[in-house]
C-alpha positions, 0 to 999 in steps of 0.5 A: 187646168193646164197642169191637169192637161199636162198630167193627162198627157204624161199619163197617156204617154205611159207609166214608164215616163214617171220617175222611179221614185213616184211609181207605186212599186218604189217604196216596196222595193226600197223596203225590200232592199233595207230588209236584205241589208238588215239581214246582211249586217246582222249575219255578216262580220258586222253583226256584233257591231250592228247589234251594239250600235242599235242597242247600246245606251247613249251617254247614260241617257234614259227616258221615263220614270221609275219602272217605266224608264227606258235607256236611250239607244238608237233602237228607241230613237227609231221606234219612239221618235222617227216612227212618230212621224210615220204615224203623223203621216198616217193620221193626216191620211186618215183625217183627209179620207174622213173629211174629204175622201171616200170615208166621209160617206158611211155607205162607201166606207162600209165595205172596206171598214167591214173588210178591215174589221174581219181582217183584224179579227180572224188573224188574231183568233188564229194566233190565239188558237195556236198560242193559247197553251202559253199565256206569255205568248198571247201578248202578240195577238195583234201582230198578224192583224196589220197590213203594210200599205206600201208593200201591198199597193206596190205588189198590186201595181205590178199587175198594171191596168189589168186590176180594176181601179175599184179593187185598188181603191178597196185595198187602199181604203182597207189598209188605211182603216187597218192602220187606224185599228192598229193605232187603237190597239197600240194605245189600248193594249201596249201601254204600260206603267201609266203616269197620270200627270204626264197623261194630263200634260199630253191631254192639256197640250192636245186641247190647246192644239184643238183650240188653235184649230178652232180659232183659225190658226193655219200656220204649221209651226205652232202645231209642230212645236206643241206636237213635240211637247205632247210627244215628250209627255206621251213618252213619259206617260207610258202610252206609246209615244207614236200616238202623239203623231196621230193626235197631232194630225187630228189638230192640223187644219183641213182648210185655211182662208185662201182655200189651200189645205195645210193638212194636204200640204203637210201630207205631201211634204212628209210622204217622200221622207216617210216612204224613202227614209223613215220606213226603210230605216225602221226596216233596217233596224227591225226586220233582220234576224240572226240566222245562226242557231235559228234552226227549224225550232224557230221557224215552227215556234208557235208565235211564228206559226201564229203570225204566219198563219194569221197573215196567210189564212186569217187575212183573206178569210176575215176580209172576204167573209166580212166584205161579202156579208156587208155587201149582202146586208147593204145591197152594195156591189163588190168592187170586183168578182169574188175571186178578185176580192179573195186575191186582194185579201191575200195581198192584205196579208203583207204585214211587214212594217206595222206587224214588225212594229207591234212585235217590238212592242209586244216582245221587245228585243227578247228571245221571242223577237226571232220567231216574230220576225220569221213569222212576219217576213215568212207570212208576208212573203207567202201572201205577196206571192200567192196574192200576186199569182191569184190576181194575175190569173183572175185578171188575166183577160182584162185591161182596165182603163179605170186603173189609169184613170184612178192614177190620173185623179190621184196625180191631179189631186196632189198637184192641186192639193184638193181631193174633191175637185176631181170628178171622175164622171163626165 
């Protein structure tokens, strides 16, 4: 209890006392800095050297077999190796929320689940409608369906205690479920040149890791070693290698005999590396676009418009309608007013990291990568500004202590490593 009281005292002293890297806004600012740096490197005198650094094959190495072989370059290492750790972190978060968090209660998960589904379907339909004339473009249908947790929560936190804690939790839950949807989409629709024996090897490795979990193995290093083996099989198999990160997370034990949590410990250990290293490195390698020769044609390309309109209009339309329908069907109260739900839904149109990642899977480094990046960056920027402005207006007369209480509960949960120990009710 002493540590909990210290946390309460620190919280009451004001959010400014928190170190900058522990504030909700920090990951978003770091990602923004990485994006700006990417633009500068690609469009300055270093442009050609930076491009070759990312794309040139390393020592003649390649991975995969036959038609599925890929040259090993820095881009591949970032997107197929470092991003596995990002997906491992997302998988750990999903498992924790499902086992001991709000997702374990289907009724509590219903509203964000409905919102996430609506927020994936509507942007995809808008993209398809604007690109139906060109079948090759339709491969990017899933790009505007994703929400970037770091940016969305970071922008929301700029409003401080004016935002009800329930709205913040709704956006967080929605974005997490959205990530799960993106993972399923990647596994089902962006896997190519499947190789049966490698898939079999990945399956056997995954089953061995599940067996370790069932037999009570709680040390993390065996899971890490077998996770690397599964990643290698996935890389060869044609299923995108990042799925190995999610499958590894599923096998990590939630509890050990002494009551501690290997899963929560892993999640907290990975968090700073993911937010301040892996995601910025990914943005540095993937967010920038060469502006020379871009012109209006690239900005008005059907892919760019499909992504931008999907993020700016599809996300709020799909999320709001689905949440309202689910609320009426289940007779469950919304976490805020209808206008507040719309504002949060607009913020969910910040796609960025996951949208860029799906864009690289859909079109690679082809000429279509430019409109993809314009669409993602433009749509995300407009969503951030509109969402922040709308929420600032609809929440202008409120100052909710629930936001601070929620933050305190999260701090105590991290300190104890046990989420369900927190009881917000007196």
